[in-house]
C-alpha positions as CSV (number, residue, x, y, z in Angstrom):
1,M,0.0,0.0,0.1
2,K,1.3,3.6,-0.8
3,P,2.3,5.8,2.0
4,G,-0.1,8.4,1.0
5,I,-2.9,6.0,1.0
6,K,-1.9,4.8,4.4
7,L,-1.8,8.3,5.6
8,C,-5.2,9.1,4.5
9,I,-6.7,6.1,6.0
10,A,-5.0,7.0,9.3
11,L,-6.5,10.3,9.2
12,V,-9.9,9.2,8.5
13,L,-9.7,6.7,11.5
14,V,-8.4,9.6,13.7
15,T,-11.5,11.7,12.6
16,L,-14.0,8.9,13.1
17,H,-12.6,8.3,16.5
18,A,-12.6,11.8,17.6
19,A,-16.2,12.2,16.4
20,A,-17.1,9.1,18.1
21,G,-15.5,10.4,21.5
22,D,-17.1,13.8,21.1
23,L,-20.6,12.0,20.5
24,A,-19.9,10.1,23.9
25,D,-19.1,13.0,25.6
26,F,-22.2,14.8,24.3
27,Q,-24.5,11.9,25.5
28,K,-22.7,12.1,28.9
29,H,-23.6,15.4,29.7
30,F,-26.8,15.6,27.5
31,R,-29.3,12.9,28.5
32,I,-32.2,13.1,26.2
33,L,-35.0,10.8,27.2
34,P,-36.1,8.9,25.2
35,H,-33.0,8.5,23.3
36,P,-33.2,10.1,19.6
37,Q,-32.9,7.6,16.7
38,K,-29.8,9.5,15.5
39,I,-27.7,12.3,16.9
40,E,-24.9,13.9,14.6
41,L,-22.4,16.6,15.6
42,L,-21.8,19.4,13.6
43,T,-19.1,22.0,13.4
44,G,-19.8,25.5,14.3
45,A,-21.5,27.5,17.0
46,G,-24.0,25.9,19.3
47,L,-26.3,27.3,22.0
48,S,-26.1,28.3,25.4
49,A,-29.1,28.0,27.9
50,T,-29.6,31.9,27.3
51,T,-29.0,32.2,23.6
52,L,-32.6,31.9,22.3
53,R,-34.5,35.3,22.3
54,G,-37.6,34.1,20.7
55,F,-39.2,31.6,18.2
56,Y,-40.5,31.9,14.6
57,L,-43.2,30.1,12.9
58,A,-41.5,29.7,9.2
59,N,-44.8,28.7,7.6
60,G,-47.5,29.3,9.9
61,G,-49.3,26.6,11.7
62,E,-50.6,26.5,15.0
63,R,-48.9,28.5,18.0
64,P,-46.9,25.5,19.8
65,I,-47.1,24.6,23.7
66,L,-43.3,25.4,24.7
67,P,-41.7,23.4,27.3
68,T,-40.6,25.0,30.6
69,A,-37.1,25.8,29.5
70,L,-38.6,27.6,26.5
71,A,-41.9,29.0,28.1
72,G,-40.9,32.6,28.0
73,L,-39.8,32.9,24.3
74,P,-42.0,35.5,22.5
75,L,-43.2,34.8,19.0
76,R,-41.3,36.7,16.4
77,K,-41.8,37.8,12.7
78,T,-38.4,36.5,11.3
79,G,-35.8,33.7,12.1
80,G,-32.0,33.9,12.3
81,A,-29.2,34.0,14.9
82,G,-30.6,33.7,18.6
83,M,-34.0,32.3,17.2
84,L,-35.8,29.0,17.3
85,T,-37.3,28.5,13.8
86,L,-40.4,25.9,13.6
87,K,-41.1,24.7,10.3
88,L,-43.8,22.3,8.9
89,Q,-42.3,20.2,6.1
90,P,-45.1,17.6,4.7
91,D,-42.4,16.0,2.6
92,L,-40.1,15.3,5.3
93,A,-38.7,11.9,5.0
94,L,-39.4,10.3,8.2
95,P,-41.4,7.2,8.9
96,S,-43.9,8.8,11.3
97,D,-45.8,12.0,11.6
98,E,-44.3,12.2,15.1
99,G,-40.9,12.4,13.8
100,Y,-38.9,15.5,13.7
101,V,-35.4,16.9,12.8
102,L,-33.8,19.3,15.3
103,E,-30.8,21.2,14.1
104,I,-28.6,23.4,16.4
105,S,-26.0,25.5,14.5
106,G,-24.8,28.9,13.8
107,G,-26.1,30.3,17.5
108,Q,-29.8,29.4,16.4
109,A,-32.0,26.1,16.4
110,T,-34.6,24.8,13.8
111,I,-37.1,22.1,14.1
112,L,-38.7,20.4,11.1
113,G,-41.8,18.1,11.4
114,R,-44.3,17.0,9.0
115,Q,-47.1,17.8,11.6
116,N,-47.5,19.8,14.6
117,V,-46.9,16.6,16.7
118,G,-43.4,16.3,15.3
119,L,-42.6,20.0,16.2
120,F,-44.0,19.4,19.6
121,Y,-41.7,16.4,20.1
122,G,-38.7,18.4,18.7
123,L,-39.5,21.0,21.3
124,Q,-39.4,18.5,24.1
125,T,-35.9,17.5,23.1
126,L,-34.8,21.0,22.7
127,G,-36.2,21.8,26.2
128,Q,-34.1,18.9,27.8
129,L,-30.9,20.0,26.1
130,L,-31.5,23.7,27.3
131,E,-32.3,22.2,30.9
132,D,-28.9,20.3,30.9
133,A,-27.2,23.2,29.4
134,R,-28.2,25.5,32.1
135,D,-27.9,23.0,35.0
136,Q,-24.4,22.2,34.2
137,Q,-23.4,25.7,32.7
138,L,-22.6,24.2,29.3
139,E,-23.1,25.1,25.8
140,I,-25.1,22.6,23.5
141,P,-22.8,21.8,20.8
142,A,-23.9,22.0,17.1
143,C,-25.7,19.1,16.2
144,R,-28.6,17.5,14.2
145,I,-31.2,15.1,15.8
146,T,-33.2,12.9,13.6
147,D,-35.8,11.2,15.6
148,Y,-39.1,9.3,15.3
149,P,-40.8,6.4,17.3
150,E,-40.7,2.7,16.8
151,I,-44.0,2.2,18.3
152,A,-47.0,4.3,17.3
153,Y,-49.3,3.7,20.4
154,R,-47.6,4.4,23.8
155,A,-49.9,4.6,26.5
156,I,-49.7,4.6,30.5
157,H,-52.3,3.5,32.9
158,L,-54.0,5.9,35.3
159,D,-56.0,3.9,37.8
160,M,-58.6,5.7,40.0
161,K,-59.8,2.6,41.6
162,H,-59.2,3.4,45.2
163,H,-58.2,7.2,45.2
164,L,-58.5,10.5,43.5
165,E,-55.8,13.0,43.0
166,A,-56.2,16.9,43.6
167,G,-57.2,18.1,40.2
168,H,-54.1,20.1,39.5
169,Y,-52.0,16.8,39.6
170,Y,-53.4,15.5,36.7
171,Y,-52.1,18.5,34.8
172,S,-48.8,17.9,36.2
173,I,-48.9,14.1,35.3
174,I,-50.0,15.0,31.5
175,D,-46.8,17.7,31.3
176,R,-44.4,15.1,32.5
177,L,-45.7,12.2,30.2
178,A,-45.5,14.7,27.2
179,S,-42.0,15.7,27.8
180,I,-40.9,11.8,27.6
181,K,-43.2,11.7,24.4
182,V,-45.8,9.2,25.9
183,N,-48.7,9.9,23.7
184,A,-51.6,8.2,25.5
185,I,-53.3,7.5,28.7
186,I,-55.9,4.7,29.5
187,I,-57.9,6.0,32.5
188,E,-59.5,3.5,34.6
189,F,-62.5,5.3,36.2
190,E,-64.5,2.7,38.1
191,D,-66.5,4.9,40.7
192,K,-64.5,7.9,40.6
193,L,-66.3,9.6,37.6
194,R,-69.8,11.3,38.4
195,Y,-72.0,9.3,36.0
196,R,-74.9,10.8,34.8
197,K,-76.8,7.9,33.4
198,A,-75.9,5.7,36.4
199,P,-75.3,8.2,39.2
200,L,-75.5,5.4,41.7
201,V,-72.2,4.2,40.6
202,G,-70.2,7.3,41.0
203,A,-68.6,8.0,44.4
204,A,-69.7,11.3,46.2
205,N,-66.5,12.9,45.6
206,A,-66.1,11.7,42.1
207,I,-64.7,14.1,39.3
208,S,-67.5,15.3,37.0
209,I,-67.6,14.5,33.3
210,E,-66.9,18.3,32.5
211,E,-64.0,18.7,34.7
212,F,-62.1,15.4,33.2
213,A,-63.3,16.5,29.7
214,A,-61.3,19.6,30.5
215,I,-58.3,17.3,31.6
216,S,-58.6,15.4,28.3
217,Q,-58.7,18.7,26.2
218,Y,-55.3,19.9,28.2
219,A,-53.8,16.4,27.3
220,H,-55.1,16.6,23.6
221,E,-53.4,19.9,23.1
222,R,-50.1,18.2,24.4
223,H,-50.6,15.4,22.0
224,V,-51.5,12.7,24.7
225,E,-54.9,11.0,23.9
226,I,-56.8,9.9,26.8
227,S,-59.5,7.1,26.4
228,P,-61.3,5.1,29.3
229,L,-61.2,1.9,30.8
230,V,-64.4,1.0,32.6
231,Q,-64.2,-2.5,34.2
232,G,-66.9,-5.0,32.8
233,L,-68.2,-8.4,33.1
234,G,-65.5,-9.2,35.7
235,H,-64.1,-6.6,38.3
236,A,-67.5,-5.1,38.6
237,S,-67.7,-4.7,42.1
238,F,-67.9,-1.0,42.1
239,I,-71.2,-1.4,40.5
240,L,-72.7,-4.7,41.5
241,K,-71.9,-3.9,45.3
242,H,-75.0,-1.6,45.3
243,E,-78.3,-3.3,46.2
244,A,-80.1,-2.0,43.1
245,Y,-77.8,-3.8,40.7
246,A,-77.2,-7.2,42.7
247,K,-80.1,-8.8,40.4
248,L,-77.3,-8.3,37.5
249,R,-74.8,-10.6,39.4
250,D,-73.8,-14.1,37.7
251,D,-73.4,-15.2,41.3
252,P,-75.8,-13.9,43.6
253,A,-73.3,-14.2,46.6
254,S,-70.7,-12.2,44.8
255,D,-70.3,-8.8,43.4
256,W,-67.5,-9.7,41.0
257,V,-69.0,-10.7,37.8
258,F,-72.0,-9.6,35.6
259,D,-74.4,-12.1,34.2
260,P,-73.9,-11.9,30.5
261,L,-77.3,-13.1,29.5
262,N,-79.3,-10.5,31.6
263,P,-80.1,-7.6,29.0
264,E,-80.1,-5.3,31.8
265,T,-76.3,-5.8,32.2
266,Y,-75.9,-3.9,29.1
267,D,-78.2,-1.1,29.8
268,V,-75.7,-0.3,32.8
269,Q,-72.6,-1.2,31.2
270,F,-73.3,1.1,28.0
271,A,-74.6,3.9,30.3
272,L,-71.1,4.0,32.1
273,Y,-69.3,3.7,28.8
274,E,-71.3,6.7,27.3
275,D,-70.7,8.9,30.2
276,A,-66.8,7.7,30.0
277,M,-66.5,8.5,26.5
278,K,-68.0,12.2,27.1
279,A,-65.3,12.7,29.5
280,T,-62.5,11.6,27.1
281,P,-63.8,13.3,24.0
282,Y,-60.4,12.8,22.2
283,G,-59.8,9.1,22.8
284,K,-60.0,6.6,20.1
285,Y,-60.3,3.4,22.4
286,L,-62.7,2.0,24.7
287,H,-61.1,-0.5,27.1
288,V,-64.1,-2.8,28.3
289,G,-62.1,-4.8,30.9
290,G,-63.3,-8.4,30.7
291,D,-60.4,-9.9,32.6
292,E,-60.2,-12.3,35.7
293,V,-63.7,-13.4,35.5
294,G,-63.2,-16.8,37.2
295,S,-66.1,-19.0,37.1
296,L,-68.9,-17.9,34.9
297,G,-72.3,-19.4,34.4
298,K,-73.8,-19.5,37.8
299,S,-77.2,-17.6,37.3
300,E,-80.1,-19.4,36.4
301,R,-80.3,-17.8,32.8
302,N,-76.6,-19.1,32.1
303,K,-77.3,-22.7,33.5
304,Q,-80.6,-22.9,31.5
305,S,-78.7,-21.7,28.3
306,G,-76.2,-24.6,28.3
307,M,-73.5,-22.3,27.1
308,K,-69.9,-23.1,28.0
309,P,-67.8,-20.2,29.9
310,L,-66.0,-19.3,26.7
311,E,-69.1,-18.8,24.7
312,L,-70.6,-16.7,27.6
313,Q,-67.3,-14.6,27.7
314,M,-67.2,-14.2,24.0
315,L,-70.9,-13.3,23.6
316,W,-70.4,-10.5,26.1
317,L,-67.4,-9.3,24.4
318,K,-69.3,-9.3,21.0
319,K,-71.9,-7.0,22.6
320,V,-69.5,-4.7,24.2
321,T,-67.3,-4.5,20.9
322,D,-70.4,-3.9,18.7
323,F,-71.2,-0.9,21.1
324,A,-67.7,0.5,20.8
325,V,-67.5,0.4,17.2
326,A,-71.0,2.0,16.7
327,H,-69.7,4.9,19.0
328,N,-66.6,5.3,16.8
329,R,-64.3,3.8,19.4
330,I,-61.9,0.6,19.2
331,P,-62.6,-1.7,22.0
332,I,-59.6,-3.2,23.8
333,F,-60.1,-6.2,26.0
334,W,-57.7,-8.0,28.7
335,D,-57.3,-11.2,27.1
336,D,-56.4,-13.6,30.0
337,M,-59.8,-15.5,29.8
338,V,-59.3,-16.4,26.5
339,F,-56.4,-18.5,27.2
340,K,-57.6,-19.7,30.8
341,L,-60.7,-21.1,29.2
342,A,-58.5,-23.1,26.7
343,D,-56.2,-24.2,29.5
344,L,-53.2,-22.1,28.2
345,Y,-53.2,-19.2,30.4
346,E,-50.5,-20.7,32.8
347,T,-47.9,-21.1,30.0
348,T,-48.1,-17.2,29.4
349,Y,-46.8,-16.3,32.9
350,D,-45.5,-19.3,34.7
351,A,-41.9,-19.6,34.3
352,S,-41.7,-23.1,36.1
353,I,-43.4,-24.8,33.4
354,P,-40.7,-26.7,31.2
355,V,-40.4,-25.3,27.4
356,E,-41.4,-28.9,26.3
357,Q,-44.7,-29.0,28.5
358,V,-45.5,-25.3,27.3
359,N,-45.2,-26.6,23.5
360,A,-47.2,-29.6,24.4
361,R,-50.2,-27.7,26.0
362,W,-50.3,-25.5,22.9
363,Q,-50.2,-28.6,20.5
364,N,-53.0,-30.2,22.5
365,N,-55.2,-27.1,23.4
366,Q,-54.7,-24.6,20.5
367,S,-57.7,-26.4,18.5
368,L,-59.8,-25.2,21.5
369,L,-59.2,-21.7,20.2
370,E,-59.1,-22.5,16.7
371,K,-62.7,-24.1,17.0
372,N,-64.2,-21.0,18.6
373,I,-62.1,-18.4,16.3
374,A,-65.4,-17.1,14.8
375,L,-66.4,-15.9,18.4
376,F,-63.4,-13.4,18.4
377,P,-64.5,-9.9,17.1
378,K,-62.1,-8.8,14.4
379,T,-62.8,-5.1,15.4
380,C,-61.3,-5.7,19.1
381,V,-57.8,-5.1,20.3
382,Y,-56.7,-7.9,22.4
383,M,-54.4,-6.7,25.4
384,R,-51.8,-9.4,26.1
385,W,-50.7,-8.6,29.6
386,N,-47.6,-10.0,31.3
387,Y,-46.0,-7.9,34.2
388,D,-43.1,-10.3,35.0
389,D,-41.5,-11.9,32.1
390,P,-43.1,-11.3,28.5
391,T,-40.4,-13.4,26.9
392,L,-41.7,-16.7,28.0
393,P,-42.5,-19.0,25.3
394,G,-46.1,-19.2,26.1
395,N,-46.6,-15.4,26.1
396,Q,-44.8,-15.2,22.8
397,R,-47.0,-18.1,21.5
398,A,-50.2,-16.3,22.4
399,I,-48.7,-12.9,20.6
400,D,-48.0,-15.1,17.4
401,W,-51.4,-16.8,17.6
402,Y,-53.2,-13.4,17.3
403,N,-50.8,-12.6,14.4
404,A,-51.5,-15.7,12.7
405,H,-55.4,-15.1,12.9
406,A,-55.3,-11.4,11.9
407,L,-56.3,-10.2,15.2
408,K,-54.8,-7.1,16.6
409,A,-53.0,-7.6,19.8
410,M,-51.5,-4.8,22.1
411,A,-48.9,-5.2,24.9
412,A,-49.6,-4.3,28.5
413,T,-46.4,-4.2,31.0
414,S,-46.3,-2.5,34.4
415,A,-44.5,0.0,36.3
416,Q,-46.5,-0.9,39.4
417,P,-48.2,-4.4,39.5
418,I,-49.1,-4.8,43.1
419,Y,-46.5,-3.6,45.6
420,P,-47.3,-1.7,48.7
421,M,-45.7,1.8,49.3
422,L,-43.3,1.8,46.4
423,P,-42.8,-0.5,43.0
424,R,-40.1,-3.0,43.2
425,N,-37.6,-4.9,41.2
426,Q,-35.8,-1.7,40.1
427,S,-39.2,-0.4,38.9
428,N,-39.9,-3.5,37.1
429,F,-37.1,-2.3,34.7
430,K,-36.4,-5.8,32.9
431,P,-40.3,-6.7,32.0
432,I,-40.8,-3.1,30.7
433,K,-37.8,-3.4,28.7
434,D,-38.3,-6.8,27.3
435,Y,-41.8,-5.9,26.3
436,C,-40.9,-2.7,24.6
437,R,-38.7,-5.0,22.5
438,L,-41.1,-7.6,21.8
439,T,-44.0,-5.1,20.9
440,S,-41.4,-3.5,18.5
441,E,-40.2,-6.7,16.9
442,K,-43.4,-8.5,16.4
443,K,-45.4,-5.3,15.3
444,M,-48.1,-5.2,18.0
445,A,-50.8,-2.5,17.9
446,G,-49.3,-0.6,20.8
447,I,-48.3,-1.2,24.4
448,L,-49.7,0.1,27.7
449,C,-47.6,0.5,30.7
450,T,-50.0,-0.2,33.8
451,A,-49.8,1.3,37.2
452,W,-52.2,-0.5,39.6
453,D,-54.1,1.0,42.6
454,D,-54.5,-2.1,44.6
455,C,-52.0,-0.6,47.1
456,A,-52.4,2.9,46.0
457,V,-48.8,3.9,46.1
458,H,-48.1,7.7,45.4
459,F,-47.8,8.4,41.9
460,E,-44.5,9.9,42.5
461,T,-42.9,6.7,43.3
462,I,-44.0,5.2,39.9
463,W,-42.0,7.8,37.6
464,R,-38.9,6.1,37.2
465,G,-40.6,3.0,35.7
466,L,-42.7,5.4,33.6
467,Y,-39.4,6.9,32.3
468,D,-38.0,3.6,31.7
469,F,-41.2,2.8,29.5
470,G,-40.9,6.2,27.9
471,L,-37.2,5.2,26.9
472,F,-37.8,1.8,25.5
473,S,-41.3,2.5,23.8
474,W,-39.8,5.4,21.8
475,N,-36.7,3.9,20.5
476,Y,-35.6,0.4,21.7
477,E,-31.9,0.0,22.5
478,D,-30.2,-2.3,24.7
479,V,-29.6,0.2,27.3
480,P,-28.3,-1.2,30.8
481,M,-30.3,-0.4,33.7
482,A,-27.6,1.7,35.3
483,E,-27.6,4.1,32.3
484,A,-31.4,4.1,31.9
485,H,-31.6,4.9,35.6
486,A,-28.9,7.8,35.3
487,D,-30.9,9.2,32.4
488,F,-33.9,9.2,34.7
489,R,-32.4,10.9,37.7
490,Q,-30.6,13.4,35.4
491,R,-33.9,14.2,33.6
492,F,-36.3,13.9,36.5
493,Y,-34.1,15.6,39.4
494,S,-30.9,17.1,38.2
495,P,-27.4,16.1,36.6
496,A,-25.8,16.4,40.0
497,L,-27.9,13.3,40.7
498,A,-27.1,11.0,37.7
499,E,-24.0,9.2,39.2
500,P,-24.7,5.9,40.7
501,S,-24.0,6.9,44.2
502,A,-26.9,9.2,44.1
503,D,-29.3,6.6,43.7
504,F,-31.5,6.0,46.9
505,Q,-34.6,4.4,45.0
506,D,-33.2,0.8,44.9
507,A,-31.9,1.0,48.5
508,L,-35.5,2.1,49.3
509,E,-37.2,-0.7,47.5
510,D,-34.6,-3.2,49.3
511,A,-35.5,-1.5,52.7
512,L,-39.3,-2.0,52.4
513,K,-38.7,-5.9,52.3
514,F,-38.1,-6.0,55.9
515,W,-40.8,-3.3,56.5
516,E,-43.5,-5.4,54.9
517,T,-43.3,-8.4,57.5
518,A,-41.4,-6.8,60.5
519,L,-44.2,-6.9,62.7
520,L,-45.9,-10.0,61.4
521,K,-45.6,-13.8,62.3
522,E,-48.2,-14.4,59.4
523,G,-49.5,-12.2,56.7
524,D,-48.1,-9.8,54.0
525,R,-48.5,-6.3,52.9
526,D,-49.7,-7.0,49.4
527,N,-53.2,-7.6,50.3
528,Y,-55.7,-6.4,53.0
529,H,-56.0,-9.4,55.7
530,K,-58.5,-9.2,58.3
531,D,-56.9,-12.4,59.8
532,F,-52.9,-11.9,60.7
533,K,-50.6,-12.8,63.7
534,L,-48.5,-9.8,65.0
535,V,-45.1,-10.8,66.5
536,D,-45.3,-11.9,70.2
537,L,-44.2,-9.7,73.0
538,P,-41.6,-10.4,75.9
539,D,-42.5,-12.1,78.9
540,A,-41.1,-10.7,81.9
541,K,-40.7,-13.8,83.6
542,K,-38.3,-15.1,81.0
543,P,-36.0,-12.2,80.3
544,G,-34.0,-12.6,77.0
545,A,-36.1,-15.3,75.7
546,W,-38.2,-13.1,73.4
547,S,-34.8,-12.0,71.8
548,A,-33.4,-15.1,71.3
549,A,-36.7,-16.2,69.6
550,Y,-36.8,-13.4,67.4
551,K,-33.1,-13.3,66.7
552,T,-33.4,-13.2,62.9
553,K,-36.0,-10.5,63.1
554,L,-34.0,-8.2,65.4
555,D,-30.9,-8.7,63.3
556,G,-33.0,-7.5,60.3
557,A,-34.4,-4.6,62.2
558,R,-30.7,-3.5,63.1
559,Q,-29.8,-3.7,59.3
560,A,-33.1,-1.8,58.6
561,V,-31.9,1.0,60.7
562,Q,-28.4,1.1,59.0
563,K,-30.1,1.2,55.7
564,Y,-32.4,3.8,56.7
565,T,-29.6,6.1,57.8
566,V,-27.9,5.8,54.4
567,I,-31.2,6.3,52.3
568,Q,-32.0,9.3,54.5
569,D,-28.5,10.8,53.9
570,K,-28.8,10.3,50.1
571,I,-32.5,11.9,49.9
572,R,-31.2,14.8,52.0
573,K,-28.4,15.4,49.7
574,A,-30.7,15.0,46.7
575,Q,-33.1,17.5,48.2
576,E,-30.4,20.3,48.3
577,V,-29.2,19.8,44.8
578,T,-32.4,18.9,42.6
579,N,-33.4,21.3,40.1
580,R,-36.9,19.5,39.5
581,N,-39.4,17.3,41.4
582,Q,-38.7,18.6,44.9
583,Y,-41.9,17.0,46.0
584,A,-41.1,13.6,44.7
585,L,-38.1,13.5,47.2
586,D,-40.2,14.6,50.0
587,V,-42.6,11.7,49.4
588,M,-39.7,9.3,49.3
589,E,-38.5,10.8,52.6
590,Q,-42.0,10.0,54.1
591,I,-41.8,6.6,53.0
592,N,-38.3,6.0,54.4
593,T,-39.5,7.5,57.8
594,L,-42.6,5.5,58.0
595,Q,-41.0,2.1,57.0
596,I,-38.3,2.5,59.8
597,F,-40.8,3.0,62.5
598,S,-41.5,-0.8,62.8
599,A,-37.7,-1.8,63.1
600,R,-36.9,0.8,65.8
601,Q,-40.0,-0.3,67.7
602,L,-38.7,-4.0,67.8
603,I,-35.3,-2.8,68.8
604,L,-36.8,-1.0,71.8
605,L,-38.9,-4.4,72.8
606,E,-35.4,-6.1,72.6
607,Q,-34.0,-3.5,75.0
608,L,-37.1,-4.1,77.5
609,D,-36.7,-7.7,77.2
610,K,-33.3,-7.7,78.1
611,A,-33.2,-4.8,80.6
612,P,-32.2,-5.3,84.3
613,A,-35.3,-5.3,86.6
614,N,-34.1,-1.7,88.0
615,Q,-34.2,-0.2,84.3
616,R,-37.4,-1.9,83.0
617,K,-39.6,0.8,83.7
618,A,-37.4,3.5,82.1
619,V,-36.9,1.4,79.0
620,A,-40.8,0.7,79.1
621,A,-41.5,4.4,79.2
622,Q,-39.1,5.0,76.4
623,L,-41.0,2.5,74.3
624,M,-44.3,3.8,75.2
625,A,-43.4,7.2,74.2
626,Y,-42.0,6.1,70.6
627,T,-45.1,3.9,70.2
628,K,-47.3,6.9,70.7
629,S,-45.1,9.0,68.4
630,F,-46.3,7.3,65.5
631,E,-49.4,9.8,65.4
632,A,-47.0,12.4,64.5
633,V,-45.4,10.2,61.9
634,R,-48.7,9.6,60.2
635,K,-49.7,13.0,60.6
636,Q,-46.6,14.3,58.6
637,F,-46.8,11.4,56.3
638,E,-50.4,12.4,55.3
639,K,-49.6,15.9,55.0
640,V,-47.1,15.2,52.5
641,Y,-49.2,12.9,50.7
642,G,-52.1,15.0,50.8
643,E,-50.5,17.8,48.7
644,T,-51.6,15.9,45.5
645,R,-53.9,13.3,46.8
646,I,-57.4,13.1,48.2
647,L,-56.8,11.0,51.3
648,G,-59.9,8.6,52.4
649,N,-63.2,8.0,51.2
650,P,-66.2,10.3,51.5
651,E,-68.7,9.9,54.2
652,G,-71.2,7.1,53.6
653,Y,-68.9,5.2,50.9
654,Q,-69.8,2.0,50.5
655,L,-66.8,-0.7,50.3
656,D,-67.2,-3.7,47.9
657,S,-66.7,-7.2,48.9
658,N,-63.0,-7.0,48.4
659,F,-62.8,-10.1,46.3
660,H,-59.1,-9.8,45.5
661,H,-58.3,-8.3,49.0
662,H,-56.8,-5.2,47.8
663,L,-55.1,-3.4,50.4
664,A,-56.2,0.1,49.4
665,N,-59.7,-1.3,49.7
666,G,-59.6,-2.3,53.6
667,T,-60.9,0.7,55.1
668,N,-62.9,4.0,54.5
669,N,-60.2,6.1,56.0
670,T,-56.5,5.7,55.7
671,D,-55.8,2.9,58.3
672,W,-55.2,0.6,55.7
673,M,-52.0,2.2,54.9
674,Y,-50.7,1.4,58.4
675,V,-52.7,-1.6,59.2
676,Y,-49.8,-3.4,61.1
677,E,-48.5,-0.4,62.7
678,L,-51.8,0.6,64.2
679,A,-52.7,-3.1,65.4
680,M,-49.0,-3.6,67.0
681,N,-49.2,0.0,68.5
682,K,-52.5,-1.1,70.1
683,K,-51.0,-4.4,71.4
684,V,-48.0,-2.7,72.9
685,E,-49.6,0.1,74.7
686,E,-52.2,-2.3,76.3
687,W,-49.5,-4.8,77.2
688,L,-47.5,-1.9,78.8
689,S,-50.5,-0.8,80.7
690,R,-51.5,-4.1,81.9
691,Q,-48.0,-4.6,83.3
692,A,-48.0,-1.0,84.9
693,L,-44.3,-0.7,83.7
694,T,-44.8,3.0,82.7
695,N,-46.2,4.1,86.2
696,D,-44.2,4.5,89.5
């Protein structure tokens, strides 16, 4: 090879290496979430956080809603240096109307989009870049970002089953979702909408149709489409708990399931659907529920019909599907019963079933689906939900079965399945990531990230999982969890918190494992239990015996105190440097304060158990004072939660039968949040009083 050619190749390699290094440095400091499809660094001047002096609409179009970092910019009549230019370009070569091209060069910024939604998403990206530039006192390098989503429908789930947020908080949620390019919400109303056509169903404090229609309008303006979910067939306790509707039950003894052969069932369900659609006037879907029905066919009508459970299920689905289509909505149906009634459901979620058995069951039982294929409405979307491991062969076979039969399937993952106080498993990172990949690869009709209200965790605790969802549903890349969560901390809080050492949420998740059962011999926090067993209390006649019996639990309590201290220190430091979402840190701090109460109480019980006779009264007094201090802990906890949440049910609210033992459906007031603390405190106070240890 000639020396000159070698030199040219070497120069090219050096140039490429330098460019790659610059891009890596750019991505280290500027964490755009979700990641754009393509970033190119250009030569020339970039932008500082204060460069832009206004924005210009190059070819008219609607005035955009600007993100916070751009909110003060005035509209100008011309572009140029120091200006942001927005231009609609219908022939822009991108695969989606949500796509955009953002170019920063020469001290100005330009965003191109085929439609206004593309410009809107370009603005979100520019807003993030400006936040990072301001926070780190950096200049945004000259660059071109070409971006578009891989999945067209990217929805999150707002479950209002057991609580209402303060009105202003819904608007805040929408703003944050729009900033990470989530474009849809499925709102599960249950009894939290003030239904006009079935007023008995709506709770006394329910949100009005008009008020929620205004929220829907606000979301629509930010390219977030809200569609309703009103549970039907199963999960109907919020309706069938009322005596007036008891005649519509499939099982007279249970408020869980509608009778699908009673024509009045549809009078009620359709009335609720109509009001829910009025509250969400821009939605294209109507989620009809239909899951976890259990046994079906107990009513006299159903018994006399001779119809099988699958036939009854699909008859109901056909009727509600026809209703939705007639009202220009696309119905969505939770699909578990389809596979449960064909004895295939376990293969979609049970990782313990060997692959050979999964394949054998599908080979043997798939014919049950094939035989009834005519019962499956073609106009319905079948929501294939899996919150733990969507890559299981049975789940993938279910998706492939839909595709093979020209039925539309949508994925459903979860950022909060059923955990008390805080989501777990690193905000369910891996299932979210895996299902976004499968949704893209298998060309599914979209994906929903659920956030179930069974334990009514505060919405501020769910954001990390939702940001993971935003990341992977827009542009799937094999991003490691550490990087994804660094992206989250920078975007949600501050670049100062991007480093791994600043993370506290994983540690708080870990700490809650002890808290869940700290006070229990039998029971858990996932569900509301009327029957549970608290730990025993020390026996004064056998000093030290209690401590020996509960050594493992007490070791856990001491470890919990150590974890609490580390977590509290990290939260306090984060509160000092965060630029955004201080309130989320306040919520996390209250969770940490609440969860450690039980561990410290156990340690005081140990001190009392081991105390010499002449010190027992002093230790007992300390234990009593600490136990009574719980009221102050609870008061502060609810003060912080109450900034965005309406706590407790209205006077006269009728709880349902709690068929699934939801923790948040345990009491009308907020006692369910501290069910074991309250029981233990009562037990300790009564025990101390009986022994007269706290009085001379």
